[in-house]
TORROMI-401742 format. One record per atom (N, C-alpha, C): residue number from 1; residue in three letters; chain; x, z, y; atom name. Coordinates in Angstrom, 3 decimals, decimal comma, always signed. Example, Ala and Ser with C-alpha at 12.3 -4.5 7.8 and 13.67 -1.06 7.14 Angstrom:
2
+-----+---------+--------+----------+----------+----------+-------+
: num : residuo : cadena :     east :       up :    north : atomo :
+-----+---------+--------+----------+----------+----------+-------+
:   1 :     ALA :      A :  +13,190 :   +7,800 :   -5,690 :     N :
:   1 :     ALA :      A :  +12,300 :   +7,800 :   -4,500 :    CA :
:   1 :     ALA :      A :  +13,200 :   +7,800 :   -3,300 :     C :
:   2 :     SER :      A :  +12,850 :   +7,080 :   -2,250 :     N :
:   2 :     SER :      A :  +13,670 :   +7,140 :   -1,060 :    CA :
:   2 :     SER :      A :  +12,900 :   +7,870 :   +0,030 :     C :
+-----+---------+--------+----------+----------+----------+-------+
This chain:
109
+-----+---------+--------+----------+----------+----------+-------+
: num : residuo : cadena :     east :       up :    north : atomo :
+-----+---------+--------+----------+----------+----------+-------+
:   1 :     MET :      A :  +63,072 : +102,855 :  +32,414 :     N :
:   1 :     MET :      A :  +63,394 : +101,571 :  +31,827 :    CA :
:   1 :     MET :      A :  +64,901 : +101,499 :  +31,602 :     C :
:   2 :     ASN :      A :  +65,293 : +101,020 :  +30,448 :     N :
:   2 :     ASN :      A :  +66,703 : +100,840 :  +30,107 :    CA :
:   2 :     ASN :      A :  +67,110 :  +99,403 :  +30,392 :     C :
:   3 :     ILE :      A :  +68,234 :  +99,235 :  +31,060 :     N :
:   3 :     ILE :      A :  +68,708 :  +97,921 :  +31,482 :    CA :
:   3 :     ILE :      A :  +70,139 :  +97,727 :  +30,988 :     C :
:   4 :     PHE :      A :  +70,392 :  +96,558 :  +30,406 :     N :
:   4 :     PHE :      A :  +71,714 :  +96,176 :  +29,913 :    CA :
:   4 :     PHE :      A :  +72,379 :  +95,312 :  +30,978 :     C :
:   5 :     VAL :      A :  +73,644 :  +95,596 :  +31,268 :     N :
:   5 :     VAL :      A :  +74,399 :  +94,836 :  +32,267 :    CA :
:   5 :     VAL :      A :  +75,707 :  +94,385 :  +31,617 :     C :
:   6 :     ALA :      A :  +75,975 :  +93,082 :  +31,637 :     N :
:   6 :     ALA :      A :  +77,169 :  +92,545 :  +30,981 :    CA :
:   6 :     ALA :      A :  +77,985 :  +91,691 :  +31,938 :     C :
:   7 :     LYS :      A :  +79,190 :  +91,344 :  +31,478 :     N :
:   7 :     LYS :      A :  +80,155 :  +90,539 :  +32,225 :    CA :
:   7 :     LYS :      A :  +80,586 :  +91,235 :  +33,512 :     C :
:   8 :     LEU :      A :  +80,728 :  +92,553 :  +33,434 :     N :
:   8 :     LEU :      A :  +81,176 :  +93,325 :  +34,585 :    CA :
:   8 :     LEU :      A :  +82,656 :  +93,081 :  +34,851 :     C :
:   9 :     SER :      A :  +83,059 :  +93,308 :  +36,066 :     N :
:   9 :     SER :      A :  +84,469 :  +93,295 :  +36,416 :    CA :
:   9 :     SER :      A :  +85,138 :  +94,457 :  +35,679 :     C :
:  10 :     PRO :      A :  +86,394 :  +94,315 :  +35,261 :     N :
:  10 :     PRO :      A :  +87,072 :  +95,414 :  +34,577 :    CA :
:  10 :     PRO :      A :  +87,163 :  +96,687 :  +35,417 :     C :
:  11 :     SER :      A :  +87,082 :  +96,552 :  +36,734 :     N :
:  11 :     SER :      A :  +87,202 :  +97,723 :  +37,601 :    CA :
:  11 :     SER :      A :  +85,856 :  +98,378 :  +37,937 :     C :
:  12 :     THR :      A :  +84,742 :  +97,795 :  +37,506 :     N :
:  12 :     THR :      A :  +83,423 :  +98,349 :  +37,829 :    CA :
:  12 :     THR :      A :  +83,221 :  +99,683 :  +37,109 :     C :
:  13 :     SER :      A :  +82,727 : +100,672 :  +37,847 :     N :
:  13 :     SER :      A :  +82,480 : +102,006 :  +37,277 :    CA :
:  13 :     SER :      A :  +80,977 : +102,271 :  +37,186 :     C :
:  14 :     GLY :      A :  +80,637 : +103,348 :  +36,527 :     N :
:  14 :     GLY :      A :  +79,248 : +103,782 :  +36,462 :    CA :
:  14 :     GLY :      A :  +78,694 : +104,074 :  +37,853 :     C :
:  15 :     ASP :      A :  +79,519 : +104,646 :  +38,716 :     N :
:  15 :     ASP :      A :  +79,099 : +104,911 :  +40,095 :    CA :
:  15 :     ASP :      A :  +78,776 : +103,616 :  +40,836 :     C :
:  16 :     ASP :      A :  +79,575 : +102,570 :  +40,573 :     N :
:  16 :     ASP :      A :  +79,317 : +101,270 :  +41,197 :    CA :
:  16 :     ASP :      A :  +77,960 : +100,720 :  +40,757 :     C :
:  17 :     LEU :      A :  +77,668 : +100,830 :  +39,457 :     N :
:  17 :     LEU :      A :  +76,367 : +100,368 :  +38,944 :    CA :
:  17 :     LEU :      A :  +75,230 : +101,185 :  +39,552 :     C :
:  18 :     HIS :      A :  +75,432 : +102,492 :  +39,632 :     N :
:  18 :     HIS :      A :  +74,413 : +103,377 :  +40,208 :    CA :
:  18 :     HIS :      A :  +74,094 : +102,947 :  +41,643 :     C :
:  19 :     THR :      A :  +75,116 : +102,688 :  +42,424 :     N :
:  19 :     THR :      A :  +74,929 : +102,268 :  +43,811 :    CA :
:  19 :     THR :      A :  +74,199 : +100,926 :  +43,889 :     C :
:  20 :     LEU :      A :  +74,610 :  +99,967 :  +43,059 :     N :
:  20 :     LEU :      A :  +73,989 :  +98,649 :  +43,049 :    CA :
:  20 :     LEU :      A :  +72,498 :  +98,735 :  +42,731 :     C :
:  21 :     PHE :      A :  +72,148 :  +99,459 :  +41,675 :     N :
:  21 :     PHE :      A :  +70,756 :  +99,512 :  +41,230 :    CA :
:  21 :     PHE :      A :  +69,893 : +100,430 :  +42,083 :     C :
:  22 :     SER :      A :  +70,500 : +101,388 :  +42,773 :     N :
:  22 :     SER :      A :  +69,706 : +102,310 :  +43,591 :    CA :
:  22 :     SER :      A :  +69,058 : +101,602 :  +44,778 :     C :
:  23 :     ASP :      A :  +69,516 : +100,410 :  +45,120 :     N :
:  23 :     ASP :      A :  +68,851 :  +99,614 :  +46,157 :    CA :
:  23 :     ASP :      A :  +67,455 :  +99,181 :  +45,709 :     C :
:  24 :     TYR :      A :  +67,173 :  +99,252 :  +44,415 :     N :
:  24 :     TYR :      A :  +65,892 :  +98,789 :  +43,872 :    CA :
:  24 :     TYR :      A :  +64,970 :  +99,934 :  +43,459 :     C :
:  25 :     GLY :      A :  +65,472 : +101,160 :  +43,432 :     N :
:  25 :     GLY :      A :  +64,646 : +102,300 :  +43,056 :    CA :
:  25 :     GLY :      A :  +65,488 : +103,446 :  +42,529 :     C :
:  26 :     GLU :      A :  +64,821 : +104,426 :  +41,948 :     N :
:  26 :     GLU :      A :  +65,509 : +105,629 :  +41,468 :    CA :
:  26 :     GLU :      A :  +66,241 : +105,358 :  +40,154 :     C :
:  27 :     VAL :      A :  +67,533 : +105,604 :  +40,175 :     N :
:  27 :     VAL :      A :  +68,379 : +105,430 :  +38,992 :    CA :
:  27 :     VAL :      A :  +68,563 : +106,793 :  +38,331 :     C :
:  28 :     ILE :      A :  +68,213 : +106,882 :  +37,060 :     N :
:  28 :     ILE :      A :  +68,384 : +108,121 :  +36,306 :    CA :
:  28 :     ILE :      A :  +69,829 : +108,248 :  +35,826 :     C :
:  29 :     SER :      A :  +70,383 : +107,142 :  +35,306 :     N :
:  29 :     SER :      A :  +71,776 : +107,154 :  +34,858 :    CA :
:  29 :     SER :      A :  +72,340 : +105,739 :  +34,902 :     C :
:  30 :     ALA :      A :  +73,664 : +105,659 :  +35,023 :     N :
:  30 :     ALA :      A :  +74,371 : +104,385 :  +35,004 :    CA :
:  30 :     ALA :      A :  +75,712 : +104,624 :  +34,332 :     C :
:  31 :     LYS :      A :  +76,027 : +103,793 :  +33,354 :     N :
:  31 :     LYS :      A :  +77,226 : +104,038 :  +32,549 :    CA :
:  31 :     LYS :      A :  +77,889 : +102,724 :  +32,169 :     C :
:  32 :     VAL :      A :  +79,208 : +102,661 :  +32,323 :     N :
:  32 :     VAL :      A :  +80,001 : +101,541 :  +31,842 :    CA :
:  32 :     VAL :      A :  +80,627 : +101,987 :  +30,521 :     C :
:  33 :     ILE :      A :  +80,561 : +101,155 :  +29,514 :     N :
:  33 :     ILE :      A :  +81,086 : +101,491 :  +28,189 :    CA :
:  33 :     ILE :      A :  +82,596 : +101,230 :  +28,165 :     C :
:  34 :     MET :      A :  +83,334 : +102,248 :  +27,703 :     N :
:  34 :     MET :      A :  +84,792 : +102,174 :  +27,660 :    CA :
:  34 :     MET :      A :  +85,280 : +102,105 :  +26,213 :     C :
:  35 :     ASP :      A :  +86,372 : +101,406 :  +25,989 :     N :
:  35 :     ASP :      A :  +86,996 : +101,329 :  +24,674 :    CA :
:  35 :     ASP :      A :  +87,696 : +102,655 :  +24,384 :     C :
:  36 :     ARG :      A :  +87,408 : +103,255 :  +23,250 :     N :
:  36 :     ARG :      A :  +88,002 : +104,558 :  +22,907 :    CA :
:  36 :     ARG :      A :  +89,517 : +104,501 :  +22,760 :     C :
:  37 :     ASP :      A :  +90,015 : +103,411 :  +22,200 :     N :
:  37 :     ASP :      A :  +91,451 : +103,319 :  +21,925 :    CA :
:  37 :     ASP :      A :  +92,277 : +103,016 :  +23,168 :     C :
:  38 :     THR :      A :  +91,792 : +102,078 :  +23,997 :     N :
:  38 :     THR :      A :  +92,588 : +101,641 :  +25,139 :    CA :
:  38 :     THR :      A :  +92,199 : +102,319 :  +26,449 :     C :
:  39 :     GLY :      A :  +90,986 : +102,865 :  +26,511 :     N :
:  39 :     GLY :      A :  +90,503 : +103,450 :  +27,752 :    CA :
:  39 :     GLY :      A :  +90,049 : +102,410 :  +28,767 :     C :
:  40 :     GLN :      A :  +90,096 : +101,140 :  +28,383 :     N :
:  40 :     GLN :      A :  +89,688 : +100,046 :  +29,260 :    CA :
:  40 :     GLN :      A :  +88,186 :  +99,802 :  +29,161 :     C :
:  41 :     SER :      A :  +87,615 :  +99,256 :  +30,214 :     N :
:  41 :     SER :      A :  +86,196 :  +98,901 :  +30,222 :    CA :
:  41 :     SER :      A :  +85,932 :  +97,811 :  +29,196 :     C :
:  42 :     LYS :      A :  +84,802 :  +97,929 :  +28,499 :     N :
:  42 :     LYS :      A :  +84,369 :  +96,859 :  +27,606 :    CA :
:  42 :     LYS :      A :  +83,572 :  +95,814 :  +28,377 :     C :
:  43 :     ARG :      A :  +83,447 :  +96,034 :  +29,693 :     N :
:  43 :     ARG :      A :  +82,829 :  +95,100 :  +30,628 :    CA :
:  43 :     ARG :      A :  +81,318 :  +94,951 :  +30,432 :     C :
:  44 :     TYR :      A :  +80,693 :  +96,001 :  +29,890 :     N :
:  44 :     TYR :      A :  +79,241 :  +96,045 :  +29,877 :    CA :
:  44 :     TYR :      A :  +78,805 :  +97,493 :  +30,042 :     C :
:  45 :     GLY :      A :  +77,535 :  +97,664 :  +30,372 :     N :
:  45 :     GLY :      A :  +77,047 :  +99,012 :  +30,588 :    CA :
:  45 :     GLY :      A :  +75,531 :  +99,066 :  +30,546 :     C :
:  46 :     PHE :      A :  +74,994 : +100,248 :  +30,852 :     N :
:  46 :     PHE :      A :  +73,564 : +100,484 :  +30,802 :    CA :
:  46 :     PHE :      A :  +73,136 : +101,268 :  +32,036 :     C :
:  47 :     VAL :      A :  +71,973 : +100,914 :  +32,535 :     N :
:  47 :     VAL :      A :  +71,378 : +101,611 :  +33,663 :    CA :
:  47 :     VAL :      A :  +69,985 : +102,034 :  +33,238 :     C :
:  48 :     GLU :      A :  +69,623 : +103,264 :  +33,541 :     N :
:  48 :     GLU :      A :  +68,269 : +103,730 :  +33,261 :    CA :
:  48 :     GLU :      A :  +67,585 : +103,990 :  +34,595 :     C :
:  49 :     MET :      A :  +66,445 : +103,327 :  +34,786 :     N :
:  49 :     MET :      A :  +65,682 : +103,490 :  +36,020 :    CA :
:  49 :     MET :      A :  +64,369 : +104,193 :  +35,713 :     C :
:  50 :     LYS :      A :  +63,921 : +104,990 :  +36,651 :     N :
:  50 :     LYS :      A :  +62,725 : +105,810 :  +36,444 :    CA :
:  50 :     LYS :      A :  +61,449 : +104,974 :  +36,373 :     C :
:  51 :     ASN :      A :  +61,371 : +103,921 :  +37,181 :     N :
:  51 :     ASN :      A :  +60,145 : +103,147 :  +37,325 :    CA :
:  51 :     ASN :      A :  +60,331 : +101,744 :  +36,743 :     C :
:  52 :     ASP :      A :  +59,441 : +101,332 :  +35,837 :     N :
:  52 :     ASP :      A :  +59,552 : +100,007 :  +35,212 :    CA :
:  52 :     ASP :      A :  +59,444 :  +98,873 :  +36,220 :     C :
:  53 :     GLU :      A :  +58,539 :  +98,981 :  +37,159 :     N :
:  53 :     GLU :      A :  +58,345 :  +97,924 :  +38,147 :    CA :
:  53 :     GLU :      A :  +59,621 :  +97,705 :  +38,956 :     C :
:  54 :     GLU :      A :  +60,257 :  +98,796 :  +39,364 :     N :
:  54 :     GLU :      A :  +61,521 :  +98,694 :  +40,100 :    CA :
:  54 :     GLU :      A :  +62,613 :  +98,128 :  +39,203 :     C :
:  55 :     GLY :      A :  +62,599 :  +98,513 :  +37,933 :     N :
:  55 :     GLY :      A :  +63,579 :  +97,990 :  +36,981 :    CA :
:  55 :     GLY :      A :  +63,455 :  +96,487 :  +36,805 :     C :
:  56 :     TYR :      A :  +62,221 :  +95,992 :  +36,665 :     N :
:  56 :     TYR :      A :  +62,008 :  +94,549 :  +36,516 :    CA :
:  56 :     TYR :      A :  +62,432 :  +93,795 :  +37,773 :     C :
:  57 :     LYS :      A :  +62,203 :  +94,389 :  +38,937 :     N :
:  57 :     LYS :      A :  +62,632 :  +93,753 :  +40,189 :    CA :
:  57 :     LYS :      A :  +64,162 :  +93,667 :  +40,229 :     C :
:  58 :     ALA :      A :  +64,839 :  +94,753 :  +39,837 :     N :
:  58 :     ALA :      A :  +66,305 :  +94,751 :  +39,800 :    CA :
:  58 :     ALA :      A :  +66,821 :  +93,687 :  +38,838 :     C :
:  59 :     ILE :      A :  +66,207 :  +93,593 :  +37,657 :     N :
:  59 :     ILE :      A :  +66,618 :  +92,591 :  +36,670 :    CA :
:  59 :     ILE :      A :  +66,467 :  +91,188 :  +37,269 :     C :
:  60 :     SER :      A :  +65,308 :  +90,935 :  +37,858 :     N :
:  60 :     SER :      A :  +65,012 :  +89,626 :  +38,423 :    CA :
:  60 :     SER :      A :  +66,003 :  +89,236 :  +39,518 :     C :
:  61 :     GLU :      A :  +66,338 :  +90,175 :  +40,376 :     N :
:  61 :     GLU :      A :  +67,191 :  +89,853 :  +41,518 :    CA :
:  61 :     GLU :      A :  +68,687 :  +89,947 :  +41,232 :     C :
:  62 :     LEU :      A :  +69,071 :  +90,737 :  +40,237 :     N :
:  62 :     LEU :      A :  +70,508 :  +90,924 :  +39,987 :    CA :
:  62 :     LEU :      A :  +71,052 :  +90,049 :  +38,863 :     C :
:  63 :     ASN :      A :  +70,191 :  +89,558 :  +37,969 :     N :
:  63 :     ASN :      A :  +70,682 :  +88,727 :  +36,872 :    CA :
:  63 :     ASN :      A :  +71,354 :  +87,469 :  +37,428 :     C :
:  64 :     ASP :      A :  +72,535 :  +87,190 :  +36,943 :     N :
:  64 :     ASP :      A :  +73,322 :  +86,009 :  +37,307 :    CA :
:  64 :     ASP :      A :  +73,789 :  +86,044 :  +38,765 :     C :
:  65 :     CYS :      A :  +73,928 :  +87,250 :  +39,324 :     N :
:  65 :     CYS :      A :  +74,470 :  +87,360 :  +40,687 :    CA :
:  65 :     CYS :      A :  +75,951 :  +87,729 :  +40,599 :     C :
:  66 :     GLU :      A :  +76,651 :  +87,557 :  +41,687 :     N :
:  66 :     GLU :      A :  +78,057 :  +87,949 :  +41,735 :    CA :
:  66 :     GLU :      A :  +78,163 :  +89,390 :  +42,218 :     C :
:  67 :     PHE :      A :  +78,875 :  +90,196 :  +41,445 :     N :
:  67 :     PHE :      A :  +79,090 :  +91,599 :  +41,784 :    CA :
:  67 :     PHE :      A :  +80,536 :  +91,937 :  +41,477 :     C :
:  68 :     GLU :      A :  +81,264 :  +92,374 :  +42,471 :     N :
:  68 :     GLU :      A :  +82,692 :  +92,711 :  +42,350 :    CA :
:  68 :     GLU :      A :  +83,492 :  +91,584 :  +41,689 :     C :
:  69 :     LYS :      A :  +83,284 :  +90,374 :  +42,216 :     N :
:  69 :     LYS :      A :  +84,016 :  +89,170 :  +41,789 :    CA :
:  69 :     LYS :      A :  +83,725 :  +88,756 :  +40,346 :     C :
:  70 :     SER :      A :  +82,567 :  +89,126 :  +39,833 :     N :
:  70 :     SER :      A :  +82,185 :  +88,743 :  +38,483 :    CA :
:  70 :     SER :      A :  +80,695 :  +88,418 :  +38,462 :     C :
:  71 :     ARG :      A :  +80,307 :  +87,336 :  +37,814 :     N :
:  71 :     ARG :      A :  +78,898 :  +86,952 :  +37,710 :    CA :
:  71 :     ARG :      A :  +78,291 :  +87,732 :  +36,547 :     C :
:  72 :     ILE :      A :  +77,397 :  +88,663 :  +36,864 :     N :
:  72 :     ILE :      A :  +76,885 :  +89,596 :  +35,858 :    CA :
:  72 :     ILE :      A :  +75,586 :  +89,091 :  +35,214 :     C :
:  73 :     ILE :      A :  +75,323 :  +89,608 :  +34,027 :     N :
:  73 :     ILE :      A :  +74,079 :  +89,363 :  +33,296 :    CA :
:  73 :     ILE :      A :  +73,317 :  +90,685 :  +33,282 :     C :
:  74 :     VAL :      A :  +72,044 :  +90,637 :  +33,627 :     N :
:  74 :     VAL :      A :  +71,213 :  +91,840 :  +33,687 :    CA :
:  74 :     VAL :      A :  +69,919 :  +91,550 :  +32,951 :     C :
:  75 :     LYS :      A :  +69,602 :  +92,380 :  +31,942 :     N :
:  75 :     LYS :      A :  +68,342 :  +92,200 :  +31,226 :    CA :
:  75 :     LYS :      A :  +67,844 :  +93,518 :  +30,664 :     C :
:  76 :     LYS :      A :  +66,576 :  +93,528 :  +30,289 :     N :
:  76 :     LYS :      A :  +65,964 :  +94,735 :  +29,733 :    CA :
:  76 :     LYS :      A :  +66,642 :  +95,072 :  +28,415 :     C :
:  77 :     SER :      A :  +66,873 :  +96,348 :  +28,212 :     N :
:  77 :     SER :      A :  +67,488 :  +96,823 :  +26,980 :    CA :
:  77 :     SER :      A :  +66,473 :  +97,650 :  +26,212 :     C :
:  78 :     ASP :      A :  +66,441 :  +97,441 :  +24,904 :     N :
:  78 :     ASP :      A :  +65,589 :  +98,285 :  +24,071 :    CA :
:  78 :     ASP :      A :  +66,278 :  +99,622 :  +23,892 :     C :
:  79 :     PRO :      A :  +65,525 : +100,721 :  +23,880 :     N :
:  79 :     PRO :      A :  +66,157 : +102,031 :  +23,671 :    CA :
:  79 :     PRO :      A :  +66,790 : +102,123 :  +22,292 :     C :
:  80 :     LYS :      A :  +67,819 : +102,968 :  +22,187 :     N :
:  80 :     LYS :      A :  +68,481 : +103,189 :  +20,900 :    CA :
:  80 :     LYS :      A :  +67,496 : +103,751 :  +19,899 :     C :
:  81 :     PRO :      A :  +67,571 : +103,297 :  +18,637 :     N :
:  81 :     PRO :      A :  +66,728 : +103,915 :  +17,625 :    CA :
:  81 :     PRO :      A :  +67,120 : +105,382 :  +17,439 :     C :
:  82 :     SER :      A :  +66,147 : +106,225 :  +17,201 :     N :
:  82 :     SER :      A :  +66,465 : +107,639 :  +17,000 :    CA :
:  82 :     SER :      A :  +66,964 : +107,850 :  +15,582 :     C :
:  83 :     GLY :      A :  +67,694 : +108,917 :  +15,384 :     N :
:  83 :     GLY :      A :  +68,145 : +109,253 :  +14,035 :    CA :
:  83 :     GLY :      A :  +69,600 : +108,958 :  +13,817 :     C :
:  84 :     GLY :      A :  +69,929 : +108,538 :  +12,602 :     N :
:  84 :     GLY :      A :  +71,300 : +108,464 :  +12,122 :    CA :
:  84 :     GLY :      A :  +72,158 : +107,349 :  +12,654 :     C :
:  85 :     GLY :      A :  +72,664 : +107,472 :  +13,835 :     N :
:  85 :     GLY :      A :  +73,700 : +106,585 :  +14,323 :    CA :
:  85 :     GLY :      A :  +73,257 : +105,173 :  +14,648 :     C :
:  86 :     GLY :      A :  +71,979 : +104,947 :  +14,859 :     N :
:  86 :     GLY :      A :  +71,520 : +103,637 :  +15,251 :    CA :
:  86 :     GLY :      A :  +71,247 : +102,686 :  +14,101 :     C :
:  87 :     HIS :      A :  +71,511 : +103,088 :  +12,876 :     N :
:  87 :     HIS :      A :  +71,241 : +102,224 :  +11,732 :    CA :
:  87 :     HIS :      A :  +69,898 : +102,595 :  +11,131 :     C :
:  88 :     ASP :      A :  +69,202 : +101,591 :  +10,650 :     N :
:  88 :     ASP :      A :  +67,889 : +101,820 :  +10,071 :    CA :
:  88 :     ASP :      A :  +67,966 : +101,622 :   +8,557 :     C :
:  89 :     PHE :      A :  +68,977 : +102,206 :   +7,931 :     N :
:  89 :     PHE :      A :  +69,131 : +102,080 :   +6,492 :    CA :
:  89 :     PHE :      A :  +68,499 : +103,274 :   +5,796 :     C :
:  90 :     LYS :      A :  +67,936 : +103,001 :   +4,629 :     N :
:  90 :     LYS :      A :  +67,409 : +104,109 :   +3,831 :    CA :
:  90 :     LYS :      A :  +68,569 : +104,818 :   +3,161 :     C :
:  91 :     ARG :      A :  +68,427 : +106,114 :   +2,983 :     N :
:  91 :     ARG :      A :  +69,459 : +106,849 :   +2,247 :    CA :
:  91 :     ARG :      A :  +69,405 : +106,416 :   +0,789 :     C :
:  92 :     ARG :      A :  +70,574 : +106,262 :   +0,193 :     N :
:  92 :     ARG :      A :  +70,635 : +105,842 :   -1,201 :    CA :
:  92 :     ARG :      A :  +70,918 : +107,033 :   -2,095 :     C :
:  93 :     SER :      A :  +70,323 : +107,017 :   -3,238 :     N :
:  93 :     SER :      A :  +70,621 : +108,053 :   -4,226 :    CA :
:  93 :     SER :      A :  +71,872 : +107,650 :   -4,999 :     C :
:  94 :     ASN :      A :  +72,398 : +108,553 :   -5,802 :     N :
:  94 :     ASN :      A :  +73,565 : +108,242 :   -6,632 :    CA :
:  94 :     ASN :      A :  +73,264 : +107,151 :   -7,654 :     C :
:  95 :     TYR :      A :  +72,003 : +106,950 :   -7,954 :     N :
:  95 :     TYR :      A :  +71,631 : +105,948 :   -8,949 :    CA :
:  95 :     TYR :      A :  +71,390 : +104,579 :   -8,321 :     C :
:  96 :     ASP :      A :  +71,514 : +104,478 :   -7,022 :     N :
:  96 :     ASP :      A :  +71,255 : +103,223 :   -6,334 :    CA :
:  96 :     ASP :      A :  +72,517 : +102,758 :   -5,618 :     C :
:  97 :     ARG :      A :  +73,625 : +102,709 :   -6,339 :     N :
:  97 :     ARG :      A :  +74,904 : +102,360 :   -5,733 :    CA :
:  97 :     ARG :      A :  +75,250 : +100,881 :   -5,885 :     C :
:  98 :     GLY :      A :  +74,432 : +100,128 :   -6,579 :     N :
:  98 :     GLY :      A :  +74,689 :  +98,697 :   -6,712 :    CA :
:  98 :     GLY :      A :  +75,993 :  +98,418 :   -7,412 :     C :
:  99 :     ASP :      A :  +76,977 :  +97,882 :   -6,692 :     N :
:  99 :     ASP :      A :  +78,247 :  +97,458 :   -7,289 :    CA :
:  99 :     ASP :      A :  +79,319 :  +98,548 :   -7,231 :     C :
: 100 :     ARG :      A :  +78,932 :  +99,811 :   -7,234 :     N :
: 100 :     ARG :      A :  +79,909 : +100,896 :   -7,175 :    CA :
: 100 :     ARG :      A :  +80,010 : +101,592 :   -8,527 :     C :
: 101 :     ASP :      A :  +81,212 : +102,050 :   -8,846 :     N :
: 101 :     ASP :      A :  +81,376 : +102,811 :  -10,079 :    CA :
: 101 :     ASP :      A :  +80,947 : +104,257 :   -9,840 :     C :
: 102 :     ARG :      A :  +81,063 : +105,118 :  -10,850 :     N :
: 102 :     ARG :      A :  +80,594 : +106,498 :  -10,726 :    CA :
: 102 :     ARG :      A :  +81,363 : +107,288 :   -9,672 :     C :
: 103 :     GLY :      A :  +82,564 : +106,895 :   -9,328 :     N :
: 103 :     GLY :      A :  +83,353 : +107,595 :   -8,317 :    CA :
: 103 :     GLY :      A :  +83,014 : +107,157 :   -6,893 :     C :
: 104 :     GLY :      A :  +82,071 : +106,246 :   -6,753 :     N :
: 104 :     GLY :      A :  +81,660 : +105,799 :   -5,423 :    CA :
: 104 :     GLY :      A :  +82,503 : +104,666 :   -4,870 :     C :
: 105 :     ARG :      A :  +83,472 : +104,166 :   -5,686 :     N :
: 105 :     ARG :      A :  +84,340 : +103,080 :   -5,215 :    CA :
: 105 :     ARG :      A :  +83,735 : +101,729 :   -5,622 :     C :
: 106 :     PRO :      A :  +83,899 : +100,703 :   -4,774 :     N :
: 106 :     PRO :      A :  +83,417 :  +99,376 :   -5,166 :    CA :
: 106 :     PRO :      A :  +84,129 :  +98,910 :   -6,426 :     C :
: 107 :     GLN :      A :  +83,387 :  +98,275 :   -7,309 :     N :
: 107 :     GLN :      A :  +83,989 :  +97,737 :   -8,529 :    CA :
: 107 :     GLN :      A :  +84,629 :  +96,405 :   -8,222 :     C :
: 108 :     ARG :      A :  +85,738 :  +96,126 :   -8,886 :     N :
: 108 :     ARG :      A :  +86,394 :  +94,820 :   -8,734 :    CA :
: 108 :     ARG :      A :  +85,930 :  +93,931 :   -9,877 :     C :
: 109 :     TYR :      A :  +85,657 :  +92,716 :   -9,545 :     N :
: 109 :     TYR :      A :  +85,190 :  +91,756 :  -10,564 :    CA :
: 109 :     TYR :      A :  +86,259 :  +90,780 :  -10,902 :     C :
+-----+---------+--------+----------+----------+----------+-------+
């Protein structure tokens, strides 16, 4: 089960999440999302638990609790769509460019 965790403390690490959720069952992975440019935490992350029942118990008991001086939000996360970067757009042909000129640039009106 994939679990979304938000409003984390800026100092919370993936290891901290792993420890917190392991009290409820087997944790496959735990990750805090970091900003590429600044290296700072974006203050949210994801936990993957092996067992759905344990995951739902963790969600129920940890949502809106205080963890590392921050009141966190915990809820079920849908898995990432497979394929091209998470977007569900159809590939466009060269003839389906809409408002683009032949060079692929947007036209100005």
